[in-house]
N, C-alpha and C positions, 0 to 999 in steps of 0.2 A: 422430519421435524426433531427438535431436541427433546430428549427424554427428561424426566424429572431429575435423574441422576446427573445428566450432562449440564443441567441448569445450575448446579452447584459449583461448576468449574468457573475459573476466572474468564470473564468476557474477553473478546479479542483485544490484543495490545499492539498489533501492527497498525500501520496507517491504512485507512480505507482505500486509498489509491493503490497501494501495493496489493491489496486483496483483489481488487477489480482487475489490475494488470495481470495477475496470475490467472484469473478466470478467462480473460480475453486471450491469453496465450493458448489455453486449452481449446477455446472456441476456434482460434485460427488453425489449430492442428486438425480440427474436425472430428476429434474423438476424445474420450475420457479414459485414462488408464484404469486397469482393474484394481489398482491400489495406489493411493496417494501417499507417497513418501518423499524423502528428501531428494531422491534421485530424479524425481520429476522436475525439479527446479535447480539444476546444477550450477547455474550462474548466481543464484541468490546466496546471501550470507547465511551463516548458520542460524542466527537469530531470526532472520526473515523466514527461513524454511520452517523452523519450529513454530513461529508465530502464525504462519498461514495454515499449517496442519491443525494447530490448536483452535484457530478461528473456525475452520471447517467442522471440527468436532463439536464445538460449542453450539454452532448454528444447526447442527443435526444433519450435515451433508455427508459425513463419513462416520463410520463406527470406530471403536477403539483400536481396531487393527488397520485402519486406513481404507477399508473397503467402502466405496461410494454407495450411498443409499439410492433407492430407485429414482427419486426425484432430482438427484444431482445432475445427471447427464442432460436431461431436457432443460434444466435451469442453465447450465453452462452454454449449451448450443443455441439458446434462445437469443433473440435480439434484445437490445437494451431496454426497450419499453416493456417487453414481456417479462424480463427479469425483475423490473421494478414491481410489477403487480404480484409477482411470486414472493419476492423478498420481504414485502411489507408484513404479511401474516407470519412469516418465519421470525422476523424481529419481535413482533408482539408476543410470540410464544416463548422465544429464547430469553427475552428480557421481560418476562412476565412480572417481575418485581417492580417494574416501572408503570405497568398498565393495569395491574390488578389491585392497586392500593387506592381505595376511595378517598384517602386524605392527600394523595399526591396527584396533581394535574400537570402533566408534562407540557401542555400548551401554555401554562401560566407560571411555570416553576422558575426559581432563581438558580444561579449556579450553586449557591450554598445548599439548597434543597436537593439538587441533583447529586452533588458529591456525598451528601448524607445517605442517599439511597445506595450508592455504590459502596460506601464505607460499611454499610450493614452486612455486606458480603465479606468483610474482612480485608477489603482492598485499600491500600494506603500508598503514600509516596508517589514516585514517578509512574507506577502501574496505574494508579487512580487517574492520572492525567491521560495516559494512553488509552485506557478503556473508554473513557468518556469521549476522547477525540475520535475514536473509531465510530461510536454510536451516532454522534450528532450528524455527520454528513450522510451516513447510511440511512438514517431515519428521514432526513430531509429529502433525499433523492427518491424515496418511496412515497413521498407525499404525507408522511406522518407529521402532524402539527407539533413542532418543537418551539418552545418559548424563545423569543429573541433575547431574553435575559440569561439564557443558559449558554455558557462557554466552558471549554475545557480549562480547568484550573491550571495555573502556572506550575510547572514541575519544580520540586524542591531543589535548592542548591546542593551541589555535591559537597561532601565534607572536605574542609581545608580550602574551599574556594570562597574568596571574599566577594567576588563579583563575577558576573557573567561576561563572556566575550561579546563583542559587538555582533558577531554572527548568531550566537545563541539568543541574544536579545531580539534580533530581527526575526529569527525563526519562530520564537515564542509569540511575537506580535502577529506574524502571518498565520500561525496556528490558530490564534484566537479569532482572527478576522474571517477565517475560512472554516469555522466550525471544528477546529482541531486538526485539520489536515495541512501538512506542509508538503507540497508536491516533491517527489523524489525524482532524480534523473532517470532511474530505472523505470519510472512509471510512464515515460513518454513513449506512446505507441507509434509515433511518426518518424522515428529515427532508427538507424541500424548502427551497431557498434562492432568493431573487430580490431584485432591486435596483430601487428606485423612484427615478427621476431627480428631482432637486430643482433647479428653475430658479435659475440664478445661483450654484450650488454646484459645486465641482469633483468632489465625490463624492455619490452617491445614498445613500438609506437602505437598508441591507442588512437583509433580513427572513429569519428562520429559523422555520419552523413544522413541526409534525408532519405526516407524510403522511396522506392519507385524510380531510382535513377536508371536511365536507359544507356545504351552504348555511347551515344553522342555526349551525354552528360559526363560519363567516366573519362572520355577522351579530353573533354574540356577541363575537368578537374585535374587530370594528370598534367596538362599543360600549365594550368594556373599554379599548381603546387610546385612544379619545377621552377617557374619564374619567380615565385615567392621566395623559395629557398635561396635562389641565386641572388636576389636583391637583398634579402635579410642577412644571410650568412656570407655572401660573396663566394659561394661554392659553385664550381663549374665542373661537369663530368670530364674525366680525363680524355684528352685528345680533341676537345672541342673548344679550347680557349682561342 
């Protein structure tokens, strides 16, 4: 559980989806490392690595050195339903400022009231948006009653930008509709990604396929890919024209 010292830290700023995806990777591996550090997530960006470690620390799963606490391993290896029953009390303790205020009712709060509570911690700007965007789906998944009027506030515009791009606007709308979570490509547990080096090229070919392909699937994929390249680019392997 989070200590009183850890509660003063900034709440998680990564997406809840990224947080769960990391836990699921540990569960799939069947074990929890003796220390949680950036080397445990080599494919994640630097900001994601830092964000996941900070989230685990805030929620009391690891100490300041990255050492997992006793309840972290059983939490990671538990099934989804068991995790929910465990995470609920952890959220209530870690976010005590939302639950121990008799004048604040999370089940009937407005977005303005919610942001005020986070601002009391000194959180502002885009960080305010991200911290609330993490809490809302996490709380709802655990069965905590969150007011339907509470949404993650829109992130402030960057300096020098007069308007948002269409993609940014779309992501913000999806974020609001899903309780602050915009699903990330890395979050998808049902696909596999790998890269094929191409001699003389700075970047390789990035391939994304569904998980669980068998030998026949790979043969069919190879045949279809060759046919597609031939039809699209007009390329034919040497000696087979």
